[in-house]
C-alpha positions as CSV (number, residue, x, y, z in Angstrom):
1,M,53.7,91.5,91.1
2,E,54.2,90.2,87.3
3,W,56.7,87.6,87.3
4,F,57.7,87.5,83.5
5,E,60.2,90.1,81.9
6,N,59.8,89.5,78.3
7,N,58.2,92.2,76.8
8,E,56.4,90.0,73.9
9,I,55.0,87.9,76.6
10,A,54.1,91.0,78.7
11,E,52.1,92.3,75.9
12,I,50.2,89.0,75.4
13,A,49.4,89.1,78.9
14,Q,48.0,92.9,78.9
15,T,45.9,91.3,75.8
16,I,44.3,88.4,77.9
17,A,43.9,91.0,80.7
18,R,41.8,93.1,78.4
19,F,39.9,90.0,77.0
20,N,39.3,88.7,80.8
21,K,37.7,92.5,81.0
22,N,35.6,92.7,78.2
23,E,34.6,89.0,77.6
24,I,34.7,87.0,81.2
25,T,34.5,89.3,84.0
26,G,30.5,89.3,84.9
27,K,29.8,87.1,81.8
28,V,31.3,83.6,82.0
29,V,31.2,83.4,85.8
30,D,27.7,83.5,87.2
31,P,27.8,86.9,88.9
32,E,24.5,86.6,90.7
33,H,25.1,82.9,91.8
34,V,21.8,82.0,91.0
35,G,22.5,78.9,88.8
36,R,25.5,77.3,86.5
37,P,26.9,79.7,84.0
38,D,26.1,78.7,80.5
39,F,28.9,77.2,78.2
40,P,31.2,80.2,77.1
41,K,31.0,79.9,73.6
42,E,30.7,83.5,72.7
43,A,34.0,84.0,74.5
44,L,35.6,81.1,73.1
45,D,34.9,82.3,69.6
46,H,36.1,85.5,70.5
47,F,39.3,84.0,72.0
48,S,39.5,82.0,68.6
49,A,39.2,84.7,66.7
50,M,42.3,86.8,68.3
51,G,44.3,83.6,67.5
52,F,44.8,82.1,70.9
53,L,42.7,79.1,70.8
54,W,45.0,77.3,68.5
55,G,47.9,79.2,69.9
56,V,50.0,75.9,70.7
57,A,50.0,74.9,67.2
58,N,51.9,76.0,64.2
59,E,51.1,78.9,62.1
60,E,50.3,76.6,59.1
61,T,48.0,75.2,61.4
62,G,45.9,78.4,62.4
63,G,47.8,79.2,65.6
64,I,50.1,82.1,66.4
65,N,53.1,79.7,67.4
66,M,53.4,80.5,71.0
67,S,56.1,78.8,73.3
68,P,55.5,76.5,76.1
69,I,56.0,79.7,78.3
70,T,53.9,82.1,76.5
71,T,51.1,79.2,76.8
72,V,51.3,79.1,80.7
73,V,51.3,82.6,80.9
74,V,47.9,82.9,79.0
75,L,46.3,80.1,80.9
76,S,47.6,81.9,84.3
77,K,46.2,85.2,83.0
78,L,42.9,83.4,82.3
79,A,42.7,82.0,85.6
80,E,42.5,85.5,87.1
81,A,38.9,85.6,86.0
82,S,37.7,82.4,85.6
83,S,39.7,79.0,86.3
84,G,36.7,77.0,84.3
85,F,37.4,79.0,81.2
86,A,41.4,78.5,81.4
87,A,40.7,74.8,81.9
88,I,38.5,74.4,78.9
89,V,41.3,76.5,76.8
90,A,44.1,74.1,78.6
91,A,42.4,70.7,77.5
92,H,42.2,72.1,74.0
93,Y,45.9,73.0,74.0
94,A,46.7,69.5,75.7
95,A,44.7,67.8,72.9
96,V,46.3,69.8,69.9
97,Q,49.8,69.1,71.0
98,S,48.7,65.2,71.4
99,I,47.5,65.1,68.1
100,Q,50.4,67.1,66.6
101,S,52.5,64.2,68.1
102,V,51.1,61.3,66.3
103,P,52.2,60.6,62.8
104,G,49.9,62.6,60.2
105,G,48.5,64.5,63.2
106,E,49.3,68.0,61.5
107,D,47.2,66.8,58.5
108,L,44.3,65.7,60.7
109,L,44.4,69.3,62.3
110,K,44.0,70.7,59.3
111,T,41.0,68.6,58.5
112,V,39.2,69.5,62.0
113,G,39.4,73.3,61.4
114,F,41.1,76.2,63.0
115,D,38.1,77.4,65.0
116,S,37.4,73.8,66.4
117,L,37.2,73.1,69.8
118,I,39.0,69.7,71.0
119,G,38.3,67.9,74.5
120,I,40.0,64.8,75.9
121,S,39.4,62.1,78.3
122,L,40.7,62.2,81.8
123,N,41.0,58.7,83.0
124,N,44.3,57.3,83.2
125,D,43.1,53.8,82.4
126,V,40.0,53.9,80.4
127,E,37.5,51.0,80.5
128,I,34.1,51.4,79.0
129,L,31.5,49.9,81.2
130,K,29.5,46.7,80.2
131,D,25.8,45.9,80.6
132,H,25.4,49.4,82.4
133,S,22.3,51.5,82.7
134,P,22.1,54.9,84.1
135,D,19.9,54.0,87.2
136,S,22.3,51.2,88.4
137,S,25.4,51.6,90.2
138,P,28.9,51.7,88.1
139,A,30.8,48.4,88.7
140,G,34.0,49.8,87.1
141,Q,35.5,52.8,85.3
142,S,34.2,55.1,82.9
143,I,35.1,58.0,80.9
144,N,35.2,61.5,82.2
145,F,35.7,64.2,79.5
146,I,36.3,67.7,79.8
147,P,34.4,69.7,78.4
148,A,31.6,67.5,77.6
149,P,31.6,66.4,74.0
150,Q,28.3,67.9,73.2
151,Q,30.2,71.1,73.7
152,T,33.1,70.6,71.7
153,A,33.9,69.6,67.8
154,Y,36.1,66.6,68.6
155,T,37.2,65.0,71.6
156,I,40.3,62.6,72.1
157,V,39.7,59.2,73.6
158,F,42.3,57.0,75.2
159,D,41.1,53.2,75.6
160,K,43.3,50.5,77.5
161,E,42.7,46.8,76.9
162,G,44.6,44.6,78.7
163,A,48.3,46.0,78.0
164,I,47.1,47.8,74.6
165,F,46.6,51.4,74.5
166,R,44.5,53.0,71.7
167,M,43.9,56.7,70.8
168,Y,40.8,57.9,69.3
169,V,39.4,61.3,68.0
170,G,35.5,61.1,67.7
171,K,33.3,64.0,66.4
172,R,30.5,65.4,68.5
173,G,27.8,63.3,67.2
174,D,29.8,59.8,68.0
175,F,28.8,60.4,71.5
176,E,25.1,61.2,71.4
177,N,23.8,57.7,72.6
178,C,26.6,57.4,75.2
179,L,26.3,60.6,77.3
180,K,24.7,59.3,80.4
181,K,25.8,61.5,83.4
182,E,26.7,65.1,83.8
183,I,29.4,65.5,86.7
184,Y,28.3,69.0,88.8
185,L,31.7,70.2,90.5
186,S,32.0,71.8,93.7
187,G,34.4,74.4,92.1
188,C,35.1,75.5,88.5
189,D,31.2,75.8,87.6
190,E,32.0,76.9,84.0
191,I,33.3,73.5,82.7
192,P,30.9,71.1,81.7
193,M,31.9,67.5,82.4
194,V,30.2,64.3,81.6
195,R,30.7,60.6,82.2
196,I,29.7,58.2,79.9
197,Y,28.6,54.5,80.2
198,G,28.6,52.4,77.2
199,S,29.7,49.0,75.2
200,K,32.9,49.0,73.3
201,D,31.1,49.3,69.9
202,F,31.0,52.9,70.4
203,L,34.9,53.0,69.8
204,K,34.3,51.7,66.2
205,K,32.5,55.3,65.5
206,L,35.5,57.0,66.4
207,K,38.7,57.5,64.3
208,L,41.4,55.5,65.6
209,I,44.8,57.6,65.4
210,A,47.2,55.6,67.3
211,E,47.7,52.3,69.0
212,G,50.2,50.3,71.3
213,R,53.3,52.2,72.7
214,D,52.6,55.3,70.2
215,A,49.4,55.7,71.9
216,E,50.7,55.1,75.2
217,N,53.4,57.7,74.9
218,V,50.9,60.2,73.6
219,H,48.7,59.4,76.7
220,H,51.7,60.2,79.0
221,Y,52.7,63.3,77.2
222,L,48.8,64.7,77.4
223,L,48.8,64.0,81.0
224,S,52.1,65.9,81.8
225,L,50.6,68.6,79.5
226,M,47.7,68.9,81.8
227,K,49.7,68.9,84.8
228,L,51.7,71.7,83.4
229,Y,48.5,73.6,82.1
230,L,46.3,73.1,85.3
231,S,49.4,74.2,87.5
232,A,49.5,77.5,85.6
233,I,45.8,77.9,86.4
234,M,46.1,77.2,90.1
235,Q,48.9,79.6,89.9
236,G,47.1,82.5,88.3
237,S,44.0,81.8,90.9
238,A,46.5,82.0,93.7
239,R,47.9,85.2,92.3
240,S,44.6,86.7,91.7
241,A,43.5,86.0,95.4
242,T,46.6,87.7,96.4
243,V,45.7,90.9,94.7
244,S,42.3,91.0,96.1
245,A,43.4,90.5,99.5
246,L,46.1,93.4,99.2
247,K,43.5,95.5,97.7
248,Y,41.2,94.8,100.5
249,T,43.8,95.4,103.2
250,T,45.1,98.6,101.8
251,E,41.6,100.2,101.4
252,R,39.9,99.0,104.6
253,F,40.9,100.2,108.3
254,Q,40.5,98.4,111.6
255,T,41.3,99.7,114.9
256,G,41.7,103.2,113.3
257,R,44.6,101.9,110.8
258,I,44.8,100.5,107.4
259,I,44.5,96.8,107.5
260,I,47.9,96.2,105.9
261,E,49.7,98.2,108.7
262,H,48.9,95.4,111.2
263,Q,52.3,93.5,111.3
264,N,50.5,89.9,111.2
265,V,48.4,91.0,108.2
266,R,51.4,92.5,106.0
267,K,53.4,89.5,107.0
268,K,50.7,87.4,105.8
269,I,50.4,89.0,102.2
270,I,54.3,89.1,101.9
271,D,54.5,85.3,102.5
272,M,51.5,84.6,100.0
273,E,53.5,86.8,97.4
274,I,56.5,84.8,98.1
275,K,54.8,81.7,97.2
276,N,53.4,83.0,93.9
277,Q,56.7,83.9,93.2
278,A,58.0,80.4,94.0
279,M,55.2,78.8,91.7
280,A,55.8,80.9,89.1
281,S,59.5,80.2,88.8
282,F,58.9,76.4,89.1
283,L,56.1,76.8,86.6
284,Y,58.5,78.6,84.1
285,R,61.2,76.3,84.6
286,A,58.8,73.2,83.6
287,A,57.6,75.0,80.7
288,H,61.2,76.2,79.5
289,N,62.3,72.3,79.7
290,Q,59.1,71.5,77.3
291,F,61.6,72.8,74.5
292,N,63.9,69.8,74.9
293,H,61.1,67.8,76.2
294,T,62.9,67.0,79.6
295,G,60.0,68.9,81.6
296,F,57.5,66.2,81.9
297,D,59.2,64.7,85.1
298,L,59.2,68.3,86.2
299,C,55.2,68.5,86.0
300,D,55.0,65.4,88.3
301,M,56.6,67.5,90.6
302,L,55.1,71.1,89.7
303,F,51.6,69.8,90.0
304,P,51.3,68.8,93.6
305,F,53.6,71.5,94.8
306,T,51.3,74.1,93.0
307,G,48.3,72.6,94.4
308,A,49.5,73.0,97.8
309,E,51.1,76.4,97.5
310,A,48.0,77.6,95.8
311,E,45.5,76.5,98.3
312,Y,47.6,77.9,101.2
313,V,47.7,81.3,99.4
314,C,44.0,81.3,98.6
315,N,43.1,80.3,102.0
316,E,45.3,82.9,103.6
317,A,43.9,85.6,101.2
318,M,40.4,84.6,102.5
319,Q,41.6,84.9,106.1
320,S,42.7,88.5,105.3
321,L,39.5,89.6,104.6
322,G,38.2,88.2,107.7
323,G,34.5,86.9,107.5
324,Y,34.2,88.6,104.1
325,G,36.6,86.3,102.5
326,Y,33.9,83.3,103.1
327,M,31.3,85.4,101.3
328,K,30.4,84.9,97.4
329,D,30.6,88.6,97.0
330,Y,34.0,88.6,97.1
331,G,35.0,85.6,94.8
332,L,37.7,84.2,97.0
333,E,35.7,81.2,98.2
334,K,35.0,80.4,94.4
335,K,38.8,80.6,93.7
336,L,39.6,78.1,96.7
337,R,36.5,75.8,95.3
338,D,38.5,76.0,91.8
339,I,42.2,75.3,93.1
340,K,40.5,72.1,95.2
341,T,38.7,70.9,91.9
342,L,41.8,71.2,89.9
343,Q,43.7,69.4,92.4
344,A,41.3,66.2,91.6
345,F,41.5,66.2,87.9
346,M,44.9,64.6,87.7
347,S,46.5,61.6,89.8
348,C,49.0,62.7,92.4
349,S,51.0,60.0,94.1
350,L,54.4,59.8,96.1
351,S,55.8,58.6,92.5
352,D,54.5,61.8,90.8
353,W,55.9,64.0,93.2
354,L,59.3,62.2,93.0
355,G,59.3,62.4,89.4
356,L,59.4,58.5,89.0
357,K,57.8,56.4,86.0
358,H,55.1,54.2,87.2
359,S,52.4,52.0,85.5
360,R,49.5,53.8,84.5
């Protein structure tokens, strides 16, 4: 059921699979379902020590110089164990690449440090609310962060004032007085997110690294990267759900036969795997086209396609287990919640689907 043939990429995928087993399974995802998992700092430290945290950076910056294709394979494999952990890594990868695209960005990354986790703001158009207290209802937009700034060493912030975009980088301490509300997600419990309310004055604490058309281009670049990376995570979650359904249906009996020998069940599993391969092929193509920077329109189409297909696959996997599929013990309902949460992270309009440029 693997969808890549390159030996080097296959070896990296096997390394990530061992990492999942040793560092994530039963540790990052709360196995007892008794509360929210702690921020997976220890697992991220180990991931960094392996050289994967800065994988999309060049070797001089501390990464292992992975290709875009390798990057989506890594995220897809991580998602098989934890979509939340994979999303934290995806945000970091997108942040690193965004900084790299700014003049002087490579030098900035060297000062940040090779083991530093970077987060991003998710809003398309960011406006920091004025005269707002946590007890009152927000009157406009605020900034959503992934992961929460208190969990990262640095965070990228985009601000739009009128038609002018600005891109900032802030240290952890710069956000202390603005963190007002933690966002509890219905899925991806491992991701700590926050929403901030504050005045424009807090932006003065941050380092301005791009503005105008440069910042707007980087903003579009980051959103396209996140669509690619979140698509990889949804594809990995769906593939993992298919593996779970296949394992269950080949081990359990119903009416005297192994479940998968029932014609409808067998057809369902085959249909799920076809969709997995279709998602993987589209993902591979979009990642490959990043080499010549023509893959971003593809990402606008890839994200809604993968979201719909991954949701279908995961839902079918749950039904393959009968009533057990809806129980927390088997983990499939969590994967479906993860996929729905990831869909909500990024905008998805008809113009996205058609790959058309539109005002952000």
